[in-house]
C-alpha positions as CSV (number, residue, x, y, z in Angstrom):
1,M,-1.0,8.8,18.1
2,S,-0.3,8.9,14.4
3,L,-2.8,9.3,11.6
4,V,-2.3,6.5,9.1
5,L,-4.0,6.3,5.7
6,V,-4.1,2.9,4.0
7,T,-5.4,2.3,0.5
8,G,-6.6,-1.2,-0.5
9,A,-7.5,-1.6,3.2
10,S,-10.5,-3.9,2.8
11,R,-8.6,-7.2,2.7
12,G,-5.2,-8.9,2.5
13,I,-2.0,-7.0,3.3
14,G,-3.9,-3.7,3.5
15,A,-6.2,-5.0,6.2
16,A,-3.3,-6.5,8.1
17,V,-1.3,-3.2,7.9
18,A,-4.3,-1.3,9.2
19,E,-4.8,-3.7,12.2
20,A,-1.1,-3.5,13.0
21,F,-1.1,0.3,13.2
22,A,-4.4,0.1,15.2
23,A,-2.7,-2.1,17.8
24,R,-0.4,0.9,18.5
25,G,-3.5,3.0,19.2
26,D,-3.2,5.0,15.9
27,R,-5.9,6.7,14.0
28,L,-6.7,5.0,10.7
29,A,-8.2,6.3,7.4
30,L,-9.3,3.1,5.7
31,V,-9.6,3.5,1.9
32,A,-11.1,1.1,-0.7
33,R,-14.2,0.6,-2.9
34,D,-15.9,-2.1,-0.8
35,A,-17.8,-0.3,2.0
36,D,-18.9,-3.5,3.8
37,A,-15.4,-5.0,3.8
38,L,-13.9,-1.7,5.1
39,A,-16.5,-1.6,7.9
40,E,-15.4,-5.1,9.0
41,V,-11.7,-4.0,9.0
42,A,-12.7,-0.9,10.9
43,R,-14.4,-3.0,13.5
44,R,-11.3,-5.1,14.0
45,C,-9.1,-2.0,14.2
46,A,-11.3,-0.7,17.0
47,E,-11.0,-4.0,18.8
48,A,-7.2,-3.8,18.5
49,G,-7.3,-0.3,20.1
50,G,-7.3,2.0,17.1
51,D,-9.7,4.7,15.9
52,A,-10.6,3.8,12.3
53,R,-12.9,5.6,9.8
54,V,-14.0,4.3,6.4
55,F,-13.5,6.3,3.2
56,V,-15.0,4.7,0.2
57,C,-13.0,5.8,-2.9
58,D,-11.8,4.7,-6.3
59,V,-8.2,5.7,-6.0
60,T,-7.6,5.6,-9.7
61,D,-10.0,8.5,-10.1
62,G,-8.3,11.9,-9.6
63,A,-11.4,13.8,-8.6
64,A,-12.3,11.1,-6.2
65,V,-8.9,11.2,-4.6
66,D,-9.0,15.0,-4.2
67,A,-12.3,14.6,-2.5
68,L,-10.9,11.9,-0.3
69,A,-8.0,14.1,0.7
70,A,-10.3,16.9,1.7
71,S,-12.5,14.5,3.8
72,V,-9.5,13.1,5.6
73,R,-8.1,16.6,6.3
74,D,-11.5,17.7,7.6
75,W,-11.6,14.7,9.9
76,A,-8.1,14.5,11.3
77,G,-5.6,16.6,9.3
78,T,-2.8,15.5,7.1
79,P,-1.7,11.9,7.5
80,D,1.6,11.1,9.2
81,V,1.8,7.9,7.2
82,V,0.4,7.1,3.8
83,V,0.4,3.4,2.8
84,N,-0.2,3.0,-1.0
85,N,-1.3,-0.6,-0.9
86,A,-4.1,-0.7,-3.5
87,G,-3.2,-3.3,-6.1
88,L,-4.5,-5.6,-8.8
89,F,-3.1,-8.8,-10.3
90,E,-4.5,-10.3,-13.4
91,P,-2.4,-13.1,-14.8
92,G,-1.4,-13.3,-18.4
93,G,1.6,-13.1,-20.7
94,I,2.0,-10.3,-23.2
95,L,0.1,-12.2,-25.9
96,E,-2.8,-13.0,-23.6
97,T,-3.1,-9.6,-22.0
98,S,-5.5,-7.2,-23.6
99,P,-4.6,-3.5,-23.8
100,E,-7.6,-2.9,-21.4
101,A,-6.2,-5.4,-18.9
102,F,-2.7,-3.8,-19.1
103,R,-4.1,-0.3,-18.6
104,R,-6.3,-1.5,-15.7
105,Q,-3.3,-2.9,-13.8
106,M,-1.3,0.2,-14.4
107,E,-4.1,2.3,-13.1
108,V,-4.7,0.4,-9.9
109,N,-1.0,-0.4,-9.1
110,V,0.7,2.8,-10.2
111,V,-1.7,5.7,-11.0
112,S,-3.5,5.3,-7.7
113,A,-0.2,5.6,-5.8
114,F,0.7,8.7,-7.8
115,L,-2.7,10.3,-7.2
116,V,-2.8,9.6,-3.4
117,T,0.8,10.6,-2.8
118,R,0.4,13.8,-4.7
119,A,-2.8,14.6,-2.8
120,F,-0.9,14.7,0.6
121,L,2.7,15.3,-0.3
122,A,2.7,19.1,-0.3
123,A,1.2,19.3,3.1
124,M,3.6,16.7,4.5
125,R,6.5,18.7,3.1
126,A,5.3,22.0,4.5
127,R,4.9,20.3,7.9
128,G,8.4,18.8,7.6
129,S,7.4,15.2,8.3
130,G,5.7,12.3,6.8
131,R,6.1,8.7,5.7
132,I,5.1,7.4,2.3
133,L,5.0,3.6,2.0
134,M,4.6,1.9,-1.4
135,M,3.5,-1.7,-1.6
136,G,5.7,-3.0,-4.4
137,S,6.5,-6.7,-5.0
138,V,9.3,-9.1,-5.9
139,A,7.8,-8.4,-9.3
140,S,9.2,-4.9,-9.0
141,I,12.7,-6.2,-9.4
142,R,12.4,-9.3,-11.6
143,G,10.2,-10.5,-14.4
144,Y,7.8,-13.5,-14.2
145,P,6.3,-15.4,-17.1
146,G,2.5,-14.9,-17.2
147,G,2.6,-11.5,-15.4
148,A,3.5,-9.0,-18.1
149,A,1.1,-6.2,-17.0
150,Y,1.6,-6.8,-13.3
151,G,5.4,-6.8,-13.6
152,A,5.4,-3.7,-15.7
153,A,3.1,-2.0,-13.1
154,K,5.2,-3.0,-10.1
155,H,8.4,-2.0,-11.8
156,A,6.8,1.4,-12.5
157,L,5.7,1.8,-8.9
158,L,9.3,1.2,-7.7
159,G,10.5,3.8,-10.2
160,L,7.9,6.3,-8.9
161,A,8.9,5.6,-5.3
162,R,12.6,6.1,-6.0
163,S,11.9,9.4,-7.8
164,V,9.7,10.8,-5.0
165,R,12.4,9.8,-2.5
166,Q,15.0,11.8,-4.3
167,E,12.7,14.8,-4.6
168,M,12.0,14.7,-0.8
169,L,15.5,14.4,0.4
170,G,16.1,16.7,3.4
171,T,12.4,17.7,3.7
172,G,11.5,15.3,6.5
173,V,9.3,13.2,4.2
174,S,10.5,9.7,3.6
175,V,9.6,7.1,1.0
176,T,9.8,3.3,1.6
177,T,9.0,0.6,-0.8
178,L,8.1,-2.9,0.5
179,L,8.9,-5.7,-1.9
180,P,7.1,-8.8,-0.7
181,G,7.1,-12.1,-2.4
182,A,4.2,-14.6,-2.2
183,T,2.0,-13.7,0.7
184,R,-1.1,-15.8,1.8
185,T,-4.0,-13.5,0.8
186,G,-7.2,-14.1,-1.1
187,S,-5.2,-13.7,-4.3
188,W,-4.0,-17.3,-3.8
189,D,-7.3,-18.8,-3.0
190,G,-7.6,-22.1,-4.8
191,T,-3.9,-22.9,-4.7
192,D,-2.8,-26.4,-3.9
193,L,0.3,-25.1,-2.1
194,P,0.2,-25.3,1.7
195,D,-0.1,-22.1,3.7
196,D,3.4,-22.5,5.2
197,R,4.8,-22.0,1.7
198,F,3.7,-18.4,1.9
199,M,4.5,-15.4,4.1
200,P,1.6,-14.4,6.4
201,P,0.3,-10.8,5.7
202,E,0.9,-10.0,9.4
203,D,4.6,-10.3,8.8
204,I,4.4,-7.7,6.0
205,A,2.3,-5.5,8.2
206,R,4.8,-5.7,11.1
207,V,7.6,-4.6,8.8
208,A,5.5,-1.7,7.5
209,V,4.9,-0.5,11.1
210,E,8.6,-0.8,12.0
211,V,9.9,1.2,9.0
212,A,7.2,3.8,9.5
213,T,8.0,4.4,13.1
214,L,11.8,4.9,13.0
215,S,13.2,8.3,14.0
216,G,13.1,10.9,11.4
217,R,16.9,10.6,11.1
218,T,16.6,7.1,9.4
219,V,14.9,6.0,6.2
220,V,14.5,2.4,5.1
221,E,14.3,3.0,1.3
222,E,13.5,-0.6,0.2
223,V,12.7,-3.9,2.0
224,L,12.8,-7.2,0.1
225,L,10.8,-10.0,1.7
226,R,10.6,-13.6,0.4
227,P,9.1,-16.8,1.7
228,D,11.8,-18.9,3.6
229,A,11.7,-21.5,0.8
230,G,12.1,-18.9,-1.9
231,D,9.8,-17.5,-4.6
232,I,6.8,-19.3,-5.9
């Protein structure tokens, strides 16, 4: 049984990732700001065979993340897998995006991953094992009109992941970045496009579990996933 911490676990890809690990019988630390939504995901994880606990936390707040890390360690120790999934997309080109909106997307998409990774990394390295998964995006490797802040944030997340990977070489701690394209989550509610034009979040979750459960001798550094018909 592994201990898996998932941020942004209350919905979408994060919830799917949590349920996929739960199906293996793993122990889950579910992290987000919405207590009610987290409780529902925890219920589904329990039904799937996992042991899930809810941790309400604003992962852009350094003090809150330090308290989260202490609570998780008191409950079950240092995670074997940390999935930095918390994210925010607010559309807008550079002329339409306010400085506040830009900073907000950097905080949620990048700063949160920095804080959460930093909170657990030293203990993982001392133990000699651990998996860090970053939930990037196709927007980590290409620009899209109308997504200036999001694209900048996801590019930065990939840069963070690559840097941490190099720092952790040979320590037993690996870093993987998942780079999914359009995935059918609540972010696309209201779209006129059919569901089969999107990837299901369960597919992203399945990949997350696979790369996190390889032997310690193998690291999948980056995985690019796109809908069969291409980007939207």
